[in-house]
N, C-alpha and C positions, 0 to 999 in steps of 0.2 A: 537840820543843825550845825551841817562840818566834823568833821574832824576833831578829836582834843587837840588840846593845844600842843601836848609832847607829841600826839602823833605825827601832826603836820610839823611841825619844828625835826623830827624824824624824815620826814619824807624831802623832807629840804636838803636836809644833809644830804641823805641817799641822791638827792640827785645830784649837787652840788660834788660832789664824790663820782656822781659818773660822769659829770662833764669834766672833770680833774684828767681820770683816768682815760676820756678820751680824746681831748687833748693833746698826754701823752705820749697814749699811741700814735695819733693822728703826725705827730711833730718825732717822733721816732719810726714812720715809715717814713718822713721825706727826708731825716736826716739819712736814712740808711739808702735813699734814691741817694740823694744827692753822696755821697762816697763811693756809692757802685759805678755815676757817670765818671764825677774824679780819677778814680782809678782806671776808667777806661779810657781817660784821652790823655792822665797826664804820663804813667808807667811805659807805656807805649812809645809816649813821648820822646821817652828817656832814653829807649832801647834805638828808634830810628836814629835822634840826634846823634849817638856816638857810633851808629854804624856808619851814615855819613860822613865822618869825624876821623874812620879810622886812617885815611895820609893822614893827617895833622897825630897822627898816636907815631906810627913811621918817622913821619920827619921832627917833629918836636914832644916828646912824651911829655916834657914837665906842662908842657901849654895841654896837652888835651886833656890832664889830670886833673888839672886848673879848672877848664871847665867842666867834666866828669863829678868832683866835688861840687861848683857852683849849683850844678841838677841839683845834686845828690841832696844839697842844704833845702833846695826849694823842698824836695819832695819830700822831707821830714817834718818840715813848714807845714805840707798842706795836713800834714798827721795831726801834728800839731794845734793846728785850728777846727780843726772836730773836738779837741775838748777845749779852746778856749775860748769859743763860743758857745760852748753850753755849760760856761761858768768852768769852769778844774782847772782853777790857778795854782800858784805855783807859790810858795812864801820860800825862802834861802834865808840860812843860819852858818854859822860858822864860819871863818877862811874864804874869804874870796879870792874863786880861782881863777876870775879874770885874770888876776897878776901873772897865771901862768901860763896861760893860753898858748905863748907861742912855742911854751919849750916841751917836750916829749913826756909825758904823763901815762901812767897805769888807772885806772879808777875802778873802783875796787865797790860793788853794789848790791848793798842787800835786796834777796825777792822774795816779795810775798804774791806775785798777779802780777797777766800780764801788760796792765797798765804801768808796770816800773819804766818798761821801755819808752812808752807813751809817753811819759811825765820826764823820762831824760830829753827824749825831742824835743818838749819844748821847753823846758830850763837851759839848756847848751843853748840855744838861736843865739841867744844873748854875746856868748861866749867870743866873740870874735870869726877866727878862721877855725876853729875846733869841729866843727858839725863836719866841714867838705873835709878835713882834712882824717876824722876819727875811722877805728873801725870796730866793729864788734864782733863777738865771740858771743855766737848764740846756738841756742840747742838745735841740732838738724834737721826738727821737726817743720824747721821756721823756713829751710828754702824752698819746701813745696807749698806756702802761702802763696800771694799776689805779690806779694813785696818780694819772695825771695829771689826772685829775678834779677835784683835791683842787687839784695844784696849781695850778690854773688859775681855781678861787674864791676862791685861797689869792689869787693875785695876782702869780703871780712870772711869771717872762720866759722865755717858750721861743725859743732862739735858732740859727737855721738856720747849719748852716756851710758851708762854701765861697764861694772867691775872690766868684763871680758871685754871691752874696748878701749880701757884707760890709757893702757901702755900705746897699743899703735896711735891713739888720738893725740898724746901728747909728742909723739914721731911727727906727725903729716903737721900740728900745729909750729911746730920747731922748723921745720918747712918751706911752713905757708910765710912766717914772720922772714926768714929770711929772703926769699922771694919776692915779697910786695909793701911788705910795711916802708922800707925805705926808697923803694923804686917809686914808687906810690906816692912821697913825700906824705906818708900819714905821722901822727902828732901823739893825738891817744888813744890808745886799748881799752875797753870797755868790758871787764868783766863781771861775772856774778857768781863766785868763787863756791857760793852752798852746793850750786850745781840742780838748782830743779827751785819748785815755787815750797814758801816755808810750810804750810798746810801736810806738805806731801812727804818734807822730810824732818820734822820737828819728833814724832815720835820715834824715828830711827837715832835720829841724833844726841836727843835722851837718853837712847839705852845706850849708847858708843861714852857721850858722859860720863855717862852713870860707873859703867865697866872698868873707866880709867880713870878714874878721880879726876874730872875734868869741872866746873861750874856747866848747875842746872840751866840751860836756857830758854827761852821759855818766845821772845819774839823776835831772836833768828834761831839759825843752826849755825854747829860747826861746818866753818868752809874746809874745803876741797885744797889742797896744798898743789897737784901735780901742774895746771893751768900755769896760777902765778910765777913757779920757781921755772918753769922753761922762759915764760918772757922776760925775767930778771934774767935767765943767764942767758939769753937772746939781743939781748935788746939795751945794754946797760953796758957804759963803758966801763973796762975792764980795771981801770984807775980809778975808781969810784968804789968800789966791793973788793977788787983783788983777785974777783974769777976773770979766766979767760970769756971770752962769751964768742957766740957758735955764727955772730953775723959782723966781725972785724971788715971783712971786705967791703962788705955791702957798708959799713958806715963810711970806713974812710972815702967810697967814692962821692958819695952824698953828702963828708961833711961835717956828718950831724956829731951831737956831744951826746948820745947817747941820751938813753931814761933818763930821764933826772926828779923827774916826781912820784909819788904816789899819793895820788887822792881818795882821801875812803870816806866812802857820801855814803851817808843815814837815807831812806826814804820812809815818811811815816805820815801814816793816814787818818784821818782821824775817826777816833774807838774804835781803831785799829782794822776798818774796815777797808781793807781797799778797793779800786780800784779797777776792774779786767775792761779786757777790750771792746765786750761788746757794750758797756758800761758811756766807753769812751765814743763808740762811732755812734751808739743812739740818742745820750745822753740821757736818758730817764730819769737818772741820780739826781736830788737839787744837787746847785752849783756847789762844789767841795775846794777846800784850801789843801794840796798837797806840801809838806811842807819837806826838804831836802834841808839836809844837814851836811859842809862839808870837812873835814881837817886833811891836811899837806902835807905831806912826810918826804924830808929829802930824800932820796932812793940811796944814798950812801950811809941814811940810820940804819938803812934794813936788813938786816943778816943773810950773808949765802947761804948758809951750811944746810942742807934742809930740817935738822931738829931743832937749829933755830929758827929756822924760816916759817915753820909750823911754829913754834912759842909765838913767836913775834903775833904771825897772822890769828891765831884763833885772840891775842888779846885784844886784838883790834876787834874781833866780831864780839869778845867781853865788853868790848865800852859800848859798841852799838846795843847792847842791852841795857846798860845800864841809860844810856839817851835815850831809848825807846824809853824803858819803864817813866822813865821822867817826863817824858813825854805825855804818854798814859794818863800820868796822876796828874800833871800842872796847865798842859793846853800849849807850853813852849818846851824849846830844849834847854837846856841849864847851863850858865856865864861857860866862858873859856877859865881855863885856871888862874887867879887872881885878880878877876873880873866881879863886881858885884849886879850886872845885867847881862844878858844874850840879848845882843841886834839884831832883830832881821831886816829883810831885805824886800821887798814886792819883786818879782820878776815881772816884767813886762812885756806883750806885744803889740805889734803896731796894727790896728783895722787896717789900715790902709796897703802896707805890706804886705799882708793876709792877700787882702782882696787883690794885690795885684801880681801874685803869684799864678793865682786862681784862677785868674782871668786870660792868664799868660799860655797857662795849660790844657783851656779850654779853646783858647786861639792856636793853639797849638797841633791841638785835634783837632779844628778843625783843618785847617791848613794842612796836613797829613792826607787826611780824606778824600781832601780835592785834588790833589796832587795824584792821592793811586787812585782817583777816578778818572783823572785828564789822559794817567797812562794807560789804564785800559782801557778807554775810548782810541786813543790812538794804534794801542797791539793788536785790538778784536773789532 
């Protein structure tokens, strides 16, 4: 007579689920293979192009770092493409940061997972020259990843976390900024002041807040002041906040106006479920819209004194807490003060452009392979 209708339906559902799981696993495997191939051609090509261009670095440093910046932007676009093609898109809220893309700015970002960096790599792609002229502050562990060599060449700063290393790291950061920031014509500097992922720091931060009579934060943690203070002291022009700057000589040499803006950036994921780098690469999560909120502050409004700066920075993260609470309750960020409705902007990438730079990477890999084969045969 055949199985009961309910049993047949259950079998059909089980078969459908198995097919879905099988498809997801196959897609993840193919995406991983593509990512590995992408890295194997793109990163060595980046390094080899810059080795060949070393004479230009001596003769015309500005042109060399311009070319390096373009290649760096393309590499970040390749990382962005992995998420974009998986349906991980970005909706932007708040101030339009394109308006300050040609000025020097410090970008403060909340930190929930490894996918935060990928999200920034994506949503800053359409912000003019920002991506090729930005400097990242990141955990020193990142130095030992496949992308570490790229960040090392580009001049990003790897910071070692922990109380025992803190003072030394701040000295090294100051020296790094004075040596590389303006000599390589950097514009934006990106940092995560919380000093680690939300899930790892939340309990410690809440205990500190309770002990010091500070607000209880659930969606962010209280930021650390050290790196922010060093960046402001080193990169802000003296006339803007009345404090001496360690980077005066470098600034005069590059005719820079100094750091002009602080961009407070808040990343929110639907249902407070952040995307990690594994998801970004393998694409096994359903298409997701990540929401990014920007608020721009003139650097002249940022206090220079340590205690006042600490309070100012704490206030930014208390505001982030309010923004994220509103987002998780309503699915949208609140409207700016004095307005009745918040306006969102869909961030888009050109598939044609992404295909073009991916093609360039694979063609470059093929070219270098053929060149080394030719040299090998000539020599041996």
